[in-house]
MITI-820306 format. One record per atom (N, C-alpha, C): atom name; residue in three letters; residue number from 1; y, z, x. Coordinates in Angstrom, 3 decimals, decimal comma, padded with zeros to 6 digits. Each point is the difference from the previous one (the first is absolute). Layout:
// MITI-820306
<atom><a>CA</a><r>ALA</r><k>NUM</k><v>Y</v><w>Z</w><u>X</u></atom>
...
***
This chain:
// MITI-820306
<atom><a>N</a><r>MET</r><k>1</k><v>-130,504</v><w>073,273</w><u>-066,072</u></atom>
<atom><a>CA</a><r>MET</r><k>1</k><v>001,241</v><w>-000,299</w><u>-000,674</u></atom>
<atom><a>C</a><r>MET</r><k>1</k><v>-000,248</v><w>-001,199</w><u>-000,902</u></atom>
<atom><a>N</a><r>SER</r><k>2</k><v>000,480</v><w>000,056</w><u>-001,215</u></atom>
<atom><a>CA</a><r>SER</r><k>2</k><v>-000,241</v><w>-001,080</w><u>-000,956</u></atom>
<atom><a>C</a><r>SER</r><k>2</k><v>000,902</v><w>-001,197</w><u>000,287</u></atom>
<atom><a>N</a><r>ALA</r><k>3</k><v>-000,386</v><w>-001,129</w><u>-000,534</u></atom>
<atom><a>CA</a><r>ALA</r><k>3</k><v>000,767</v><w>-001,230</w><u>000,205</u></atom>
<atom><a>C</a><r>ALA</r><k>3</k><v>001,399</v><w>000,126</w><u>-000,602</u></atom>
<atom><a>N</a><r>THR</r><k>4</k><v>000,100</v><w>000,684</w><u>-001,121</u></atom>
<atom><a>CA</a><r>THR</r><k>4</k><v>001,303</v><w>000,184</w><u>-000,641</u></atom>
<atom><a>C</a><r>THR</r><k>4</k><v>000,927</v><w>000,818</w><u>000,895</u></atom>
<atom><a>N</a><r>ALA</r><k>5</k><v>-000,517</v><w>001,030</w><u>000,615</u></atom>
<atom><a>CA</a><r>ALA</r><k>5</k><v>000,810</v><w>000,837</w><u>000,881</u></atom>
<atom><a>C</a><r>ALA</r><k>5</k><v>000,442</v><w>-000,787</w><u>001,234</u></atom>
<atom><a>N</a><r>LYS</r><k>6</k><v>-000,888</v><w>-000,837</w><u>000,530</u></atom>
<atom><a>CA</a><r>LYS</r><k>6</k><v>000,359</v><w>-000,818</w><u>001,163</u></atom>
<atom><a>C</a><r>LYS</r><k>6</k><v>001,111</v><w>-000,992</w><u>-000,348</u></atom>
<atom><a>N</a><r>ILE</r><k>7</k><v>-000,128</v><w>-000,634</w><u>-001,148</u></atom>
<atom><a>CA</a><r>ILE</r><k>7</k><v>001,018</v><w>-000,959</w><u>-000,425</u></atom>
<atom><a>C</a><r>ILE</r><k>7</k><v>001,338</v><w>000,704</w><u>-000,218</u></atom>
<atom><a>N</a><r>ALA</r><k>8</k><v>-000,047</v><w>001,188</w><u>-000,605</u></atom>
<atom><a>CA</a><r>ALA</r><k>8</k><v>001,223</v><w>000,762</w><u>-000,233</u></atom>
<atom><a>C</a><r>ALA</r><k>8</k><v>000,650</v><w>000,401</w><u>001,321</u></atom>
<atom><a>N</a><r>MET</r><k>9</k><v>-000,803</v><w>000,403</w><u>000,968</u></atom>
<atom><a>CA</a><r>MET</r><k>9</k><v>000,541</v><w>000,388</w><u>001,302</u></atom>
<atom><a>C</a><r>MET</r><k>9</k><v>000,593</v><w>-001,211</w><u>000,730</u></atom>
<atom><a>N</a><r>LEU</r><k>10</k><v>-000,673</v><w>-001,139</w><u>-000,069</u></atom>
<atom><a>CA</a><r>LEU</r><k>10</k><v>000,522</v><w>-001,209</w><u>000,628</u></atom>
<atom><a>C</a><r>LEU</r><k>10</k><v>001,316</v><w>-000,433</w><u>-000,648</u></atom>
<atom><a>N</a><r>GLY</r><k>11</k><v>000,066</v><w>000,098</w><u>-001,315</u></atom>
<atom><a>CA</a><r>GLY</r><k>11</k><v>001,232</v><w>-000,350</w><u>-000,709</u></atom>
<atom><a>C</a><r>GLY</r><k>11</k><v>001,140</v><w>000,927</w><u>000,385</u></atom>
<atom><a>N</a><r>ALA</r><k>12</k><v>-000,278</v><w>001,302</w><u>000,099</u></atom>
<atom><a>CA</a><r>ALA</r><k>12</k><v>001,026</v><w>000,963</w><u>000,388</u></atom>
<atom><a>C</a><r>ALA</r><k>12</k><v>000,450</v><w>-000,244</w><u>001,440</u></atom>
<atom><a>N</a><r>ALA</r><k>13</k><v>-000,942</v><w>-000,296</w><u>000,887</u></atom>
<atom><a>CA</a><r>ALA</r><k>13</k><v>000,349</v><w>-000,272</w><u>001,397</u></atom>
<atom><a>C</a><r>ALA</r><k>13</k><v>000,867</v><w>-001,260</w><u>000,097</u></atom>
<atom><a>N</a><r>ALA</r><k>14</k><v>-000,351</v><w>-001,024</w><u>-000,761</u></atom>
<atom><a>CA</a><r>ALA</r><k>14</k><v>000,785</v><w>-001,236</w><u>000,013</u></atom>
<atom><a>C</a><r>ALA</r><k>14</k><v>001,407</v><w>000,254</w><u>-000,524</u></atom>
<atom><a>N</a><r>LEU</r><k>15</k><v>000,108</v><w>000,791</w><u>-001,044</u></atom>
<atom><a>CA</a><r>LEU</r><k>15</k><v>001,313</v><w>000,316</w><u>-000,558</u></atom>
<atom><a>C</a><r>LEU</r><k>15</k><v>000,847</v><w>000,781</w><u>000,994</u></atom>
<atom><a>N</a><r>LEU</r><k>16</k><v>-000,588</v><w>000,956</w><u>000,682</u></atom>
<atom><a>CA</a><r>LEU</r><k>16</k><v>000,735</v><w>000,783</w><u>000,987</u></atom>
<atom><a>C</a><r>LEU</r><k>16</k><v>000,422</v><w>-000,844</w><u>001,200</u></atom>
<atom><a>N</a><r>LEU</r><k>17</k><v>-000,849</v><w>-000,913</w><u>000,434</u></atom>
<atom><a>CA</a><r>LEU</r><k>17</k><v>000,325</v><w>-000,845</w><u>001,146</u></atom>
<atom><a>C</a><r>LEU</r><k>17</k><v>001,070</v><w>-001,035</w><u>-000,326</u></atom>
<atom><a>N</a><r>THR</r><k>18</k><v>000,155</v><w>-000,337</w><u>-001,259</u></atom>
<atom><a>CA</a><r>THR</r><k>18</k><v>001,024</v><w>-000,957</w><u>-000,396</u></atom>
<atom><a>C</a><r>THR</r><k>18</k><v>001,380</v><w>000,485</w><u>000,407</u></atom>
<atom><a>N</a><r>GLY</r><k>19</k><v>000,243</v><w>001,294</w><u>-000,065</u></atom>
<atom><a>CA</a><r>GLY</r><k>19</k><v>001,284</v><w>000,560</w><u>000,392</u></atom>
<atom><a>C</a><r>GLY</r><k>19</k><v>000,251</v><w>-000,034</w><u>001,490</u></atom>
<atom><a>N</a><r>CYS</r><k>20</k><v>-001,024</v><w>-000,272</w><u>000,802</u></atom>
<atom><a>CA</a><r>CYS</r><k>20</k><v>000,154</v><w>-000,030</w><u>001,454</u></atom>
<atom><a>C</a><r>CYS</r><k>20</k><v>000,554</v><w>-001,324</w><u>000,509</u></atom>
<atom><a>N</a><r>PHE</r><k>21</k><v>000,019</v><w>-001,002</w><u>-000,833</u></atom>
<atom><a>CA</a><r>PHE</r><k>21</k><v>000,450</v><w>-001,313</w><u>000,422</u></atom>
<atom><a>C</a><r>PHE</r><k>21</k><v>001,330</v><w>-000,303</w><u>-000,660</u></atom>
<atom><a>N</a><r>ASN</r><k>22</k><v>000,891</v><w>-000,612</w><u>000,759</u></atom>
<atom><a>CA</a><r>ASN</r><k>22</k><v>001,259</v><w>-000,419</w><u>-000,603</u></atom>
<atom><a>C</a><r>ASN</r><k>22</k><v>000,210</v><w>-001,463</w><u>000,263</u></atom>
<atom><a>N</a><r>ASP</r><k>23</k><v>001,042</v><w>-000,515</w><u>-000,544</u></atom>
<atom><a>CA</a><r>ASP</r><k>23</k><v>000,230</v><w>-001,416</w><u>-000,017</u></atom>
<atom><a>C</a><r>ASP</r><k>23</k><v>001,102</v><w>-000,381</w><u>000,987</u></atom>
<atom><a>N</a><r>SER</r><k>24</k><v>000,411</v><w>000,942</w><u>000,849</u></atom>
<atom><a>CA</a><r>SER</r><k>24</k><v>001,092</v><w>-000,303</w><u>000,924</u></atom>
<atom><a>C</a><r>SER</r><k>24</k><v>-000,479</v><w>-000,903</w><u>001,120</u></atom>
<atom><a>N</a><r>ASP</r><k>25</k><v>000,928</v><w>-000,808</w><u>000,474</u></atom>
<atom><a>CA</a><r>ASP</r><k>25</k><v>-000,304</v><w>-000,965</w><u>001,042</u></atom>
<atom><a>C</a><r>ASP</r><k>25</k><v>000,563</v><w>000,529</w><u>001,316</u></atom>
<atom><a>N</a><r>ASN</r><k>26</k><v>-000,860</v><w>000,424</w><u>000,892</u></atom>
<atom><a>CA</a><r>ASN</r><k>26</k><v>000,445</v><w>000,551</w><u>001,273</u></atom>
<atom><a>C</a><r>ASN</r><k>26</k><v>-000,068</v><w>-001,032</w><u>001,122</u></atom>
<atom><a>N</a><r>SER</r><k>27</k><v>-000,038</v><w>-001,273</w><u>-000,356</u></atom>
<atom><a>CA</a><r>SER</r><k>27</k><v>-000,141</v><w>-001,043</w><u>001,006</u></atom>
<atom><a>C</a><r>SER</r><k>27</k><v>001,345</v><w>-000,474</w><u>000,540</u></atom>
<atom><a>N</a><r>GLY</r><k>28</k><v>001,087</v><w>000,678</w><u>-000,389</u></atom>
<atom><a>CA</a><r>GLY</r><k>28</k><v>001,312</v><w>-000,419</w><u>000,462</u></atom>
<atom><a>C</a><r>GLY</r><k>28</k><v>000,639</v><w>-001,031</w><u>-000,902</u></atom>
<atom><a>N</a><r>ASN</r><k>29</k><v>-000,675</v><w>-000,381</w><u>-001,064</u></atom>
<atom><a>CA</a><r>ASN</r><k>29</k><v>000,540</v><w>-000,976</w><u>-000,934</u></atom>
<atom><a>C</a><r>ASN</r><k>29</k><v>000,545</v><w>000,685</w><u>-001,241</u></atom>
<atom><a>N</a><r>SER</r><k>30</k><v>000,660</v><w>001,108</w><u>000,178</u></atom>
<atom><a>CA</a><r>SER</r><k>30</k><v>000,517</v><w>000,725</w><u>-001,152</u></atom>
<atom><a>C</a><r>SER</r><k>30</k><v>001,126</v><w>-000,801</w><u>-000,627</u></atom>
<atom><a>N</a><r>PRO</r><k>31</k><v>000,199</v><w>000,176</w><u>-001,315</u></atom>
<atom><a>CA</a><r>PRO</r><k>31</k><v>001,041</v><w>-000,780</w><u>-000,662</u></atom>
<atom><a>C</a><r>PRO</r><k>31</k><v>001,382</v><w>000,373</w><u>000,517</u></atom>
<atom><a>N</a><r>ASP</r><k>32</k><v>000,911</v><w>-000,944</w><u>-000,130</u></atom>
<atom><a>CA</a><r>ASP</r><k>32</k><v>001,375</v><w>000,233</w><u>000,420</u></atom>
<atom><a>C</a><r>ASP</r><k>32</k><v>000,621</v><w>001,081</w><u>-000,867</u></atom>
<atom><a>N</a><r>PRO</r><k>33</k><v>000,981</v><w>000,710</w><u>000,523</u></atom>
<atom><a>CA</a><r>PRO</r><k>33</k><v>000,669</v><w>000,987</w><u>-000,830</u></atom>
<atom><a>C</a><r>PRO</r><k>33</k><v>000,738</v><w>-000,681</w><u>-001,146</u></atom>
<atom><a>N</a><r>ALA</r><k>34</k><v>000,345</v><w>000,755</w><u>-001,002</u></atom>
<atom><a>CA</a><r>ALA</r><k>34</k><v>000,671</v><w>-000,552</w><u>-001,163</u></atom>
<atom><a>C</a><r>ALA</r><k>34</k><v>001,333</v><w>-000,637</w><u>000,393</u></atom>
<atom><a>N</a><r>VAL</r><k>35</k><v>000,303</v><w>-001,108</w><u>-000,647</u></atom>
<atom><a>CA</a><r>VAL</r><k>35</k><v>001,239</v><w>-000,735</w><u>000,231</u></atom>
<atom><a>C</a><r>VAL</r><k>35</k><v>001,007</v><w>000,442</w><u>-001,062</u></atom>
<atom><a>N</a><r>ASP</r><k>36</k><v>001,217</v><w>000,316</w><u>000,429</u></atom>
<atom><a>CA</a><r>ASP</r><k>36</k><v>001,036</v><w>000,406</w><u>-000,936</u></atom>
<atom><a>C</a><r>ASP</r><k>36</k><v>000,359</v><w>-001,177</w><u>-000,902</u></atom>
<atom><a>N</a><r>PHE</r><k>37</k><v>-000,162</v><w>000,170</w><u>-001,308</u></atom>
<atom><a>CA</a><r>PHE</r><k>37</k><v>000,205</v><w>-001,079</w><u>-000,962</u></atom>
<atom><a>C</a><r>PHE</r><k>37</k><v>001,436</v><w>-000,509</w><u>000,025</u></atom>
<atom><a>N</a><r>THR</r><k>38</k><v>000,964</v><w>000,905</w><u>000,044</u></atom>
<atom><a>CA</a><r>THR</r><k>38</k><v>001,402</v><w>-000,413</w><u>000,003</u></atom>
<atom><a>C</a><r>THR</r><k>38</k><v>000,306</v><w>-000,876</w><u>001,211</u></atom>
<atom><a>N</a><r>ALA</r><k>39</k><v>-000,448</v><w>000,414</w><u>001,174</u></atom>
<atom><a>CA</a><r>ALA</r><k>39</k><v>000,224</v><w>-000,788</w><u>001,213</u></atom>
<atom><a>C</a><r>ALA</r><k>39</k><v>-000,717</v><w>-001,345</w><u>-000,095</u></atom>
<atom><a>N</a><r>PHE</r><k>40</k><v>-001,200</v><w>-000,007</w><u>-000,558</u></atom>
<atom><a>CA</a><r>PHE</r><k>40</k><v>-000,764</v><w>-001,244</w><u>-000,156</u></atom>
<atom><a>C</a><r>PHE</r><k>40</k><v>000,739</v><w>-000,982</w><u>-000,902</u></atom>
<atom><a>N</a><r>VAL</r><k>41</k><v>000,474</v><w>000,481</w><u>-001,148</u></atom>
<atom><a>CA</a><r>VAL</r><k>41</k><v>000,704</v><w>-000,876</w><u>-000,943</u></atom>
<atom><a>C</a><r>VAL</r><k>41</k><v>001,286</v><w>-000,533</w><u>000,625</u></atom>
<atom><a>N</a><r>LYS</r><k>42</k><v>000,746</v><w>000,864</w><u>000,669</u></atom>
<atom><a>CA</a><r>LYS</r><k>42</k><v>001,249</v><w>-000,445</w><u>000,624</u></atom>
<atom><a>C</a><r>LYS</r><k>42</k><v>-000,265</v><w>-001,036</w><u>001,089</u></atom>
<atom><a>N</a><r>ALA</r><k>43</k><v>-001,082</v><w>000,154</w><u>000,743</u></atom>
<atom><a>CA</a><r>ALA</r><k>43</k><v>-000,367</v><w>-000,994</w><u>001,017</u></atom>
<atom><a>C</a><r>ALA</r><k>43</k><v>-000,370</v><w>-001,327</w><u>-000,652</u></atom>
<atom><a>N</a><r>GLN</r><k>44</k><v>-000,668</v><w>000,039</w><u>-001,157</u></atom>
<atom><a>CA</a><r>GLN</r><k>44</k><v>-000,364</v><w>-001,231</w><u>-000,693</u></atom>
<atom><a>C</a><r>GLN</r><k>44</k><v>001,240</v><w>-000,713</w><u>-000,525</u></atom>
<atom><a>N</a><r>PHE</r><k>45</k><v>000,960</v><w>000,745</w><u>-000,541</u></atom>
<atom><a>CA</a><r>PHE</r><k>45</k><v>001,247</v><w>-000,603</w><u>-000,454</u></atom>
<atom><a>C</a><r>PHE</r><k>45</k><v>000,736</v><w>-000,649</w><u>001,174</u></atom>
<atom><a>N</a><r>ALA</r><k>46</k><v>-000,030</v><w>000,651</w><u>001,158</u></atom>
<atom><a>CA</a><r>ALA</r><k>46</k><v>000,725</v><w>-000,522</w><u>001,170</u></atom>
<atom><a>C</a><r>ALA</r><k>46</k><v>-000,617</v><w>-001,300</w><u>000,514</u></atom>
<atom><a>N</a><r>ARG</r><k>47</k><v>-001,299</v><w>-000,184</w><u>-000,158</u></atom>
<atom><a>CA</a><r>ARG</r><k>47</k><v>-000,641</v><w>-001,201</w><u>000,541</u></atom>
<atom><a>C</a><r>ARG</r><k>47</k><v>-000,288</v><w>-001,054</w><u>-001,063</u></atom>
<atom><a>N</a><r>THR</r><k>48</k><v>000,520</v><w>000,191</w><u>-001,195</u></atom>
<atom><a>CA</a><r>THR</r><k>48</k><v>-000,254</v><w>-000,937</w><u>-001,089</u></atom>
<atom><a>C</a><r>THR</r><k>48</k><v>000,677</v><w>-001,334</w><u>000,254</u></atom>
<atom><a>N</a><r>SER</r><k>49</k><v>-000,775</v><w>-001,054</w><u>-000,178</u></atom>
<atom><a>CA</a><r>SER</r><k>49</k><v>000,523</v><w>-001,367</w><u>000,052</u></atom>
<atom><a>C</a><r>SER</r><k>49</k><v>-000,969</v><w>-000,883</w><u>-000,773</u></atom>
<atom><a>N</a><r>ALA</r><k>50</k><v>000,386</v><w>-001,224</w><u>-000,191</u></atom>
<atom><a>CA</a><r>ALA</r><k>50</k><v>-000,853</v><w>-000,927</w><u>-000,745</u></atom>
<atom><a>C</a><r>ALA</r><k>50</k><v>-001,286</v><w>-000,324</w><u>000,745</u></atom>
<atom><a>N</a><r>THR</r><k>51</k><v>-000,019</v><w>000,189</w><u>001,321</u></atom>
<atom><a>CA</a><r>THR</r><k>51</k><v>-001,175</v><w>-000,364</w><u>000,793</u></atom>
<atom><a>C</a><r>THR</r><k>51</k><v>-000,728</v><w>001,207</w><u>000,596</u></atom>
<atom><a>N</a><r>ALA</r><k>52</k><v>000,431</v><w>001,200</w><u>-000,331</u></atom>
<atom><a>CA</a><r>ALA</r><k>52</k><v>-000,638</v><w>001,203</w><u>000,564</u></atom>
<atom><a>C</a><r>ALA</r><k>52</k><v>-001,418</v><w>000,161</w><u>-000,536</u></atom>
<atom><a>N</a><r>GLU</r><k>53</k><v>-000,890</v><w>000,425</w><u>000,872</u></atom>
<atom><a>CA</a><r>GLU</r><k>53</k><v>-001,373</v><w>000,285</w><u>-000,407</u></atom>
<atom><a>C</a><r>GLU</r><k>53</k><v>-000,023</v><w>001,319</w><u>-000,774</u></atom>
<atom><a>N</a><r>PRO</r><k>54</k><v>-000,834</v><w>000,109</w><u>-001,014</u></atom>
<atom><a>CA</a><r>PRO</r><k>54</k><v>-000,101</v><w>001,266</w><u>-000,721</u></atom>
<atom><a>C</a><r>PRO</r><k>54</k><v>-000,511</v><w>001,108</w><u>000,920</u></atom>
<atom><a>N</a><r>ALA</r><k>55</k><v>000,443</v><w>001,203</w><u>-000,235</u></atom>
<atom><a>CA</a><r>ALA</r><k>55</k><v>-000,468</v><w>001,143</w><u>000,783</u></atom>
<atom><a>C</a><r>ALA</r><k>55</k><v>-001,391</v><w>000,386</w><u>-000,470</u></atom>
<atom><a>N</a><r>SER</r><k>56</k><v>-000,863</v><w>000,259</w><u>000,938</u></atom>
<atom><a>CA</a><r>SER</r><k>56</k><v>-001,350</v><w>000,446</w><u>-000,328</u></atom>
<atom><a>C</a><r>SER</r><k>56</k><v>000,032</v><w>001,494</w><u>-000,294</u></atom>
<atom><a>N</a><r>VAL</r><k>57</k><v>-000,400</v><w>000,378</w><u>-001,197</u></atom>
<atom><a>CA</a><r>VAL</r><k>57</k><v>-000,012</v><w>001,412</w><u>-000,370</u></atom>
<atom><a>C</a><r>VAL</r><k>57</k><v>-001,407</v><w>000,523</w><u>-000,237</u></atom>
<atom><a>N</a><r>ASN</r><k>58</k><v>-000,993</v><w>-000,852</w><u>000,232</u></atom>
<atom><a>CA</a><r>ASN</r><k>58</k><v>-001,381</v><w>000,470</w><u>-000,115</u></atom>
<atom><a>C</a><r>ASN</r><k>58</k><v>-000,259</v><w>001,048</w><u>001,069</u></atom>
<atom><a>N</a><r>ASN</r><k>59</k><v>-000,639</v><w>001,059</w><u>-000,370</u></atom>
<atom><a>CA</a><r>ASN</r><k>59</k><v>-000,356</v><w>001,103</w><u>000,893</u></atom>
<atom><a>C</a><r>ASN</r><k>59</k><v>001,212</v><w>000,707</w><u>000,591</u></atom>
<atom><a>N</a><r>VAL</r><k>60</k><v>001,171</v><w>-000,135</w><u>-000,628</u></atom>
<atom><a>CA</a><r>VAL</r><k>60</k><v>001,190</v><w>000,722</w><u>000,442</u></atom>
<atom><a>C</a><r>VAL</r><k>60</k><v>000,184</v><w>001,193</w><u>-000,921</u></atom>
<atom><a>N</a><r>ASP</r><k>61</k><v>000,124</v><w>001,156</w><u>000,582</u></atom>
<atom><a>CA</a><r>ASP</r><k>61</k><v>000,215</v><w>001,218</w><u>-000,767</u></atom>
<atom><a>C</a><r>ASP</r><k>61</k><v>001,497</v><w>000,262</w><u>-000,046</u></atom>
<atom><a>N</a><r>LEU</r><k>62</k><v>000,610</v><w>-000,229</w><u>-001,171</u></atom>
<atom><a>CA</a><r>LEU</r><k>62</k><v>001,437</v><w>000,187</w><u>-000,147</u></atom>
<atom><a>C</a><r>LEU</r><k>62</k><v>000,283</v><w>001,397</w><u>-000,534</u></atom>
<atom><a>N</a><r>SER</r><k>63</k><v>001,022</v><w>000,630</w><u>000,536</u></atom>
<atom><a>CA</a><r>SER</r><k>63</k><v>000,424</v><w>001,301</w><u>-000,525</u></atom>
<atom><a>C</a><r>SER</r><k>63</k><v>001,442</v><w>-000,119</w><u>-000,457</u></atom>
<atom><a>N</a><r>PHE</r><k>64</k><v>000,300</v><w>000,557</w><u>-001,151</u></atom>
<atom><a>CA</a><r>PHE</r><k>64</k><v>001,352</v><w>-000,066</w><u>-000,544</u></atom>
<atom><a>C</a><r>PHE</r><k>64</k><v>000,668</v><w>001,342</w><u>000,220</u></atom>
<atom><a>N</a><r>ASN</r><k>65</k><v>000,824</v><w>000,055</w><u>001,032</u></atom>
<atom><a>CA</a><r>ASN</r><k>65</k><v>000,630</v><w>001,249</w><u>000,396</u></atom>
<atom><a>C</a><r>ASN</r><k>65</k><v>001,332</v><w>000,238</w><u>-000,695</u></atom>
<atom><a>N</a><r>ASP</r><k>66</k><v>000,472</v><w>-000,967</w><u>-000,788</u></atom>
<atom><a>CA</a><r>ASP</r><k>66</k><v>001,290</v><w>000,130</w><u>-000,669</u></atom>
<atom><a>C</a><r>ASP</r><k>66</k><v>-000,156</v><w>000,281</w><u>-001,493</u></atom>
<atom><a>N</a><r>GLN</r><k>67</k><v>-000,999</v><w>000,763</w><u>-000,372</u></atom>
<atom><a>CA</a><r>GLN</r><k>67</k><v>-000,256</v><w>000,254</w><u>-001,411</u></atom>
<atom><a>C</a><r>GLN</r><k>67</k><v>001,166</v><w>000,678</w><u>-000,706</u></atom>
<atom><a>N</a><r>ASN</r><k>68</k><v>000,742</v><w>000,797</w><u>000,707</u></atom>
<atom><a>CA</a><r>ASN</r><k>68</k><v>001,127</v><w>000,713</w><u>-000,597</u></atom>
<atom><a>C</a><r>ASN</r><k>68</k><v>001,333</v><w>-000,637</w><u>000,361</u></atom>
<atom><a>N</a><r>ASN</r><k>69</k><v>-000,021</v><w>-001,259</w><u>000,404</u></atom>
<atom><a>CA</a><r>ASN</r><k>69</k><v>001,212</v><w>-000,691</w><u>000,409</u></atom>
<atom><a>C</a><r>ASN</r><k>69</k><v>000,205</v><w>-001,227</w><u>-000,888</u></atom>
<atom><a>N</a><r>PRO</r><k>70</k><v>000,717</v><w>000,138</w><u>-001,108</u></atom>
<atom><a>CA</a><r>PRO</r><k>70</k><v>000,185</v><w>-001,145</w><u>-000,889</u></atom>
<atom><a>C</a><r>PRO</r><k>70</k><v>000,832</v><w>-001,122</w><u>000,626</u></atom>
<atom><a>N</a><r>GLN</r><k>71</k><v>000,688</v><w>000,269</w><u>001,097</u></atom>
<atom><a>CA</a><r>GLN</r><k>71</k><v>000,804</v><w>-001,032</w><u>000,661</u></atom>
<atom><a>C</a><r>GLN</r><k>71</k><v>-000,731</v><w>-000,636</w><u>001,180</u></atom>
<atom><a>N</a><r>ALA</r><k>72</k><v>-001,305</v><w>000,163</w><u>000,100</u></atom>
<atom><a>CA</a><r>ALA</r><k>72</k><v>-000,762</v><w>-000,485</w><u>001,154</u></atom>
<atom><a>C</a><r>ALA</r><k>72</k><v>000,178</v><w>-001,497</w><u>000,237</u></atom>
<atom><a>N</a><r>PHE</r><k>73</k><v>000,128</v><w>-000,785</w><u>-001,080</u></atom>
<atom><a>CA</a><r>PHE</r><k>73</k><v>000,096</v><w>-001,448</w><u>000,136</u></atom>
<atom><a>C</a><r>PHE</r><k>73</k><v>001,357</v><w>-000,541</w><u>-000,431</u></atom>
<atom><a>N</a><r>ASP</r><k>74</k><v>000,981</v><w>000,861</w><u>-000,186</u></atom>
<atom><a>CA</a><r>ASP</r><k>74</k><v>001,311</v><w>-000,453</w><u>-000,458</u></atom>
<atom><a>C</a><r>ASP</r><k>74</k><v>000,623</v><w>-001,024</w><u>000,943</u></atom>
<atom><a>N</a><r>ASP</r><k>75</k><v>-000,201</v><w>000,149</w><u>001,281</u></atom>
<atom><a>CA</a><r>ASP</r><k>75</k><v>000,598</v><w>-000,944</w><u>000,941</u></atom>
<atom><a>C</a><r>ASP</r><k>75</k><v>-000,646</v><w>-001,383</w><u>-000,087</u></atom>
<atom><a>N</a><r>LEU</r><k>76</k><v>-001,176</v><w>-000,106</w><u>-000,606</u></atom>
<atom><a>CA</a><r>LEU</r><k>76</k><v>-000,671</v><w>-001,296</w><u>-000,135</u></atom>
<atom><a>C</a><r>LEU</r><k>76</k><v>000,331</v><w>-000,692</w><u>-001,326</u></atom>
<atom><a>N</a><r>LEU</r><k>77</k><v>000,128</v><w>000,790</w><u>-001,034</u></atom>
<atom><a>CA</a><r>LEU</r><k>77</k><v>000,076</v><w>-000,557</w><u>-001,349</u></atom>
<atom><a>C</a><r>LEU</r><k>77</k><v>001,381</v><w>000,179</w><u>-000,625</u></atom>
<atom><a>N</a><r>GLN</r><k>78</k><v>001,022</v><w>-000,516</w><u>000,661</u></atom>
<atom><a>CA</a><r>GLN</r><k>78</k><v>001,365</v><w>000,084</w><u>-000,541</u></atom>
<atom><a>C</a><r>GLN</r><k>78</k><v>000,514</v><w>-001,371</w><u>-000,323</u></atom>
***
């Protein structure tokens, strides 16, 4: 077998094996489920004060479930 054929076979094997590995974390440290954006914002408004610590939003997955609700924040912004 020629060197070119061996290199081609190794490259094909590496490409095929790439699909066998995934990036999921099975160690029990899976990310938290998505946080409802409307509930999050309303909670921030409720705890707002001059001395309140900012909410940490790093690594928080927010989901906006009120996309079709134009009155979602009406009770806050009147």
